[in-house]
MIGU-251922 format. One record per residue: residue number from 0; residue in one letter; chain; z, y, x of N, C-alpha, C, O in turn. Coordinates in steps of 0.02 Angstrom, whole numbers. Layout:
<sites>
NUM/A/A/Z/Y/X/Z/Y/X/Z/Y/X/Z/Y/X
...
</sites>
This chain:
<sites>
0/M/A/-1497/722/-1823/-1550/762/-1776/-1622/736/-1786/-1633/676/-1782
1/S/A/-1668/779/-1798/-1731/758/-1815/-1770/733/-1757/-1743/747/-1704
2/P/A/-1828/699/-1751/-1857/683/-1695/-1884/739/-1660/-1883/737/-1599
3/N/A/-1910/795/-1691/-1930/856/-1653/-1872/890/-1623/-1880/918/-1569
4/E/A/-1813/892/-1653/-1753/925/-1627/-1738/891/-1567/-1725/925/-1517
5/E/A/-1736/821/-1562/-1716/788/-1502/-1755/800/-1453/-1735/814/-1396
6/F/A/-1822/794/-1474/-1881/813/-1416/-1864/881/-1387/-1858/887/-1326
7/V/A/-1855/943/-1436/-1842/999/-1401/-1788/1009/-1355/-1790/1041/-1303
8/Q/A/-1733/975/-1383/-1674/973/-1348/-1687/936/-1276/-1663/960/-1225
9/F/A/-1720/883/-1275/-1734/850/-1210/-1779/894/-1160/-1767/899/-1100
10/I/A/-1828/923/-1192/-1871/962/-1154/-1831/1024/-1120/-1838/1042/-1062
11/S/A/-1789/1053/-1167/-1751/1118/-1145/-1700/1095/-1087/-1689/1133/-1040
12/K/A/-1669/1033/-1092/-1627/1019/-1040/-1658/1004/-979/-1629/1015/-926
13/K/A/-1726/975/-981/-1764/963/-926/-1778/1026/-887/-1773/1033/-826
14/L/A/-1794/1065/-928/-1817/1141/-903/-1768/1165/-863/-1783/1188/-809
15/V/A/-1708/1163/-880/-1644/1189/-844/-1635/1143/-779/-1619/1168/-725
16/D/A/-1648/1073/-787/-1646/1040/-725/-1695/1051/-679/-1683/1051/-618
17/V/A/-1760/1064/-708/-1815/1096/-658/-1788/1155/-622/-1797/1161/-561
18/G/A/-1758/1194/-653/-1743/1263/-625/-1696/1251/-572/-1702/1277/-516
19/N/A/-1647/1209/-588/-1591/1187/-534/-1623/1147/-468/-1602/1154/-411
20/L/A/-1676/1107/-486/-1707/1074/-434/-1752/1130/-388/-1755/1129/-327
21/F/A/-1778/1168/-425/-1814/1225/-387/-1767/1268/-340/-1782/1283/-282
22/A/A/-1717/1282/-368/-1669/1317/-325/-1646/1279/-275/-1642/1306/-220
23/E/A/-1625/1212/-279/-1605/1181/-222/-1668/1163/-170/-1655/1160/-109
24/K/A/-1720/1155/-189/-1779/1142/-149/-1799/1213/-114/-1819/1212/-55
25/N/A/-1795/1266/-144/-1815/1333/-118/-1762/1350/-64/-1778/1381/-13
26/M/A/-1700/1328/-75/-1652/1350/-13/-1673/1302/44/-1663/1321/101
27/Q/A/-1701/1242/35/-1713/1194/86/-1777/1213/127/-1778/1207/188
28/Y/A/-1829/1237/90/-1886/1253/116/-1915/1319/120/-1967/1326/152
29/A/A/-1890/1365/93/-1915/1435/89/-1874/1468/143/-1826/1441/170
30/T/A/-1896/1527/157/-1859/1581/199/-1858/1645/159/-1899/1654/114
31/V/A/-1813/1690/173/-1811/1756/141/-1871/1791/149/-1879/1834/106
32/D/A/-1916/1787/193/-1978/1833/203/-2033/1784/185/-2088/1809/173
33/E/A/-2027/1719/181/-2085/1683/165/-2063/1630/112/-2035/1578/132
34/P/A/-2073/1639/44/-2048/1590/3/-2091/1536/7/-2064/1484/-12
35/L/A/-2158/1530/27/-2196/1476/33/-2201/1450/106/-2254/1433/131
36/S/A/-2147/1450/134/-2160/1435/202/-2175/1361/219/-2209/1344/267
37/D/A/-2151/1323/180/-2165/1243/191/-2246/1231/170/-2282/1192/201
38/F/A/-2267/1270/114/-2338/1267/102/-2386/1299/149/-2444/1279/159
39/T/A/-2355/1352/178/-2396/1392/241/-2401/1340/300/-2455/1325/326
40/R/A/-2341/1314/319/-2342/1262/373/-2396/1205/359/-2438/1190/401
41/G/A/-2392/1176/301/-2435/1129/276/-2502/1142/283/-2539/1101/310
42/A/A/-2526/1208/255/-2592/1227/256/-2610/1244/324/-2670/1239/334
43/M/A/-2575/1263/372/-2597/1280/434/-2610/1211/468/-2661/1203/502
44/L/A/-2568/1166/460/-2572/1093/495/-2635/1059/476/-2677/1033/512
45/L/A/-2634/1064/412/-2703/1030/372/-2769/1061/376/-2820/1027/379
46/Y/A/-2768/1135/376/-2830/1168/371/-2838/1223/423/-2892/1248/437
47/G/A/-2784/1238/449/-2792/1290/509/-2785/1358/474/-2788/1406/512
48/D/A/-2778/1371/413/-2769/1438/384/-2719/1434/324/-2708/1380/297
49/A/A/-2692/1487/305/-2648/1484/247/-2663/1531/194/-2619/1565/168
50/S/A/-2731/1535/177/-2752/1587/125/-2714/1554/60/-2682/1502/59
51/H/A/-2724/1595/10/-2702/1567/-58/-2734/1505/-87/-2703/1462/-119
52/E/A/-2805/1505/-70/-2834/1447/-83/-2814/1382/-53/-2806/1330/-85
53/L/A/-2806/1390/19/-2769/1328/55/-2707/1318/36/-2688/1260/36
54/L/A/-2664/1369/17/-2596/1345/-3/-2597/1309/-69/-2555/1266/-82
55/Y/A/-2646/1327/-111/-2650/1298/-175/-2675/1223/-157/-2645/1175/-182
56/Q/A/-2723/1216/-118/-2748/1149/-90/-2689/1104/-70/-2676/1048/-92
57/T/A/-2657/1139/-25/-2600/1107/7/-2549/1081/-52/-2524/1025/-48
58/A/A/-2538/1120/-101/-2487/1098/-156/-2522/1039/-201/-2489/1000/-235
59/K/A/-2585/1039/-196/-2627/985/-228/-2616/928/-188/-2602/877/-220
60/D/A/-2620/923/-123/-2608/874/-79/-2547/849/-88/-2540/788/-91
61/Y/A/-2490/893/-93/-2418/867/-99/-2408/833/-172/-2370/786/-181
62/L/A/-2447/861/-221/-2443/831/-297/-2477/759/-289/-2457/715/-327
63/A/A/-2527/743/-243/-2564/692/-236/-2523/626/-224/-2537/574/-253
64/K/A/-2468/632/-177/-2428/585/-161/-2380/560/-216/-2358/502/-218
65/H/A/-2366/606/-260/-2329/588/-316/-2370/559/-369/-2345/517/-407
66/I/A/-2429/576/-376/-2474/545/-422/-2495/473/-408/-2504/427/-449
67/A/A/-2501/471/-340/-2513/400/-313/-2459/357/-322/-2470/299/-338
68/F/A/-2393/382/-313/-2335/341/-320/-2333/320/-399/-2321/261/-414
69/L/A/-2345/366/-444/-2338/348/-513/-2394/292/-532/-2378/243/-565
70/Y/A/-2454/301/-511/-2510/252/-526/-2488/179/-486/-2514/128/-507
71/A/A/-2449/176/-435/-2435/119/-398/-2371/79/-431/-2364/18/-431
72/H/A/-2327/127/-457/-2261/94/-469/-2247/100/-549/-2202/64/-571
73/G/A/-2275/135/-587/-2257/132/-661/-2197/172/-661/-2186/217/-620
74/I/A/-2154/153/-713/-2088/177/-729/-2042/141/-692/-2027/85/-712
75/V/A/-2015/166/-636/-1964/137/-600/-1908/189/-584/-1910/245/-610
76/N/A/-1856/169/-540/-1803/215/-523/-1828/284/-500/-1794/330/-523
77/K/A/-1875/301/-462/-1894/362/-431/-1946/398/-476/-1971/450/-455
78/T/A/-1965/374/-536/-2021/397/-575/-1991/469/-596/-2030/516/-589
79/E/A/-1929/481/-619/-1914/540/-640/-1912/594/-589/-1930/652/-599
80/E/A/-1886/566/-526/-1881/618/-478/-1963/642/-455/-1974/701/-443
81/S/A/-2011/594/-452/-2075/617/-439/-2104/665/-492/-2142/711/-475
82/L/A/-2086/656/-554/-2115/695/-607/-2079/756/-605/-2112/806/-619
83/M/A/-2013/766/-588/-1976/831/-584/-2018/863/-524/-2042/919/-532
84/D/A/-2026/835/-476/-2058/866/-413/-2120/902/-427/-2136/959/-408
85/M/A/-2160/852/-468/-2229/883/-492/-2222/940/-533/-2260/987/-521
86/V/A/-2176/946/-582/-2158/1010/-620/-2151/1071/-578/-2182/1123/-587
87/V/A/-2099/1056/-524/-2091/1110/-477/-2161/1135/-439/-2177/1194/-432
88/Y/A/-2192/1085/-421/-2252/1093/-378/-2301/1140/-430/-2329/1191/-410
89/G/A/-2305/1120/-488/-2347/1151/-540/-2326/1227/-541/-2370/1270/-537
90/L/A/-2265/1243/-546/-2239/1313/-553/-2253/1351/-485/-2264/1412/-485
91/I/A/-2253/1319/-434/-2264/1348/-366/-2337/1357/-368/-2359/1406/-338
92/M/A/-2378/1316/-399/-2447/1330/-396/-2463/1395/-438/-2503/1437/-417
93/L/A/-2433/1401/-495/-2436/1448/-541/-2425/1524/-500/-2461/1573/-509
94/Y/A/-2374/1520/-458/-2352/1573/-414/-2418/1595/-372/-2443/1651/-372
95/I/A/-2439/1538/-336/-2490/1544/-289/-2557/1578/-323/-2591/1620/-293
96/V/A/-2570/1556/-387/-2625/1582/-421/-2612/1656/-443/-2660/1694/-449
97/E/A/-2548/1678/-455/-2530/1747/-458/-2545/1791/-411/-2570/1847/-418
98/K/A/-2524/1759/-353/-2523/1806/-288/-2610/1815/-265/-2632/1865/-236
99/Q/A/-2647/1760/-284/-2715/1771/-266/-2750/1822/-317/-2793/1863/-299
100/R/A/-2728/1815/-384/-2752/1865/-427/-2729/1939/-411/-2767/1986/-420
101/Q/A/-2667/1947/-387/-2648/2014/-361/-2692/2031/-303/-2721/2085/-307
102/Q/A/-2703/1991/-245/-2742/2007/-204/-2812/2020/-223/-2843/2062/-190
103/D/A/-2837/1993/-267/-2911/2006/-297/-2911/2070/-328/-2957/2110/-318
104/R/A/-2856/2083/-368/-2856/2151/-397/-2851/2205/-347/-2883/2257/-355
105/M/A/-2813/2197/-296/-2808/2257/-231/-2869/2256/-207/-2893/2313/-203
106/E/A/-2911/2205/-187/-2980/2204/-161/-3025/2247/-197/-3064/2285/-168
107/R/A/-3020/2243/-263/-3070/2284/-304/-3058/2348/-314/-3101/2385/-338
108/C/A/-2991/2373/-294/-2979/2446/-300/-2997/2482/-244/-2990/2543/-243
</sites>
């Protein structure tokens, strides 16, 4: 197997793992009617509002704890867990961005 094939295989497997992690976390933290319920609660507690901008900010706040961990500890047992959580948060942030864009388009109409 070439180094590039090994790399692609590794990333492809991790993307499946991220999908599984997302499904697990979504069952823990979301509701049927509010997929961002954990972020909504966080935004309300931190900022008193749950606009898309503040949901996005809350996600950045959640990311910050993982980034701080990585800076403080380097490569340790929990490194992979933090990195996987960060990927999931990034995907959730993409969803928040999309919802904001949809709202912006609706307001322009």
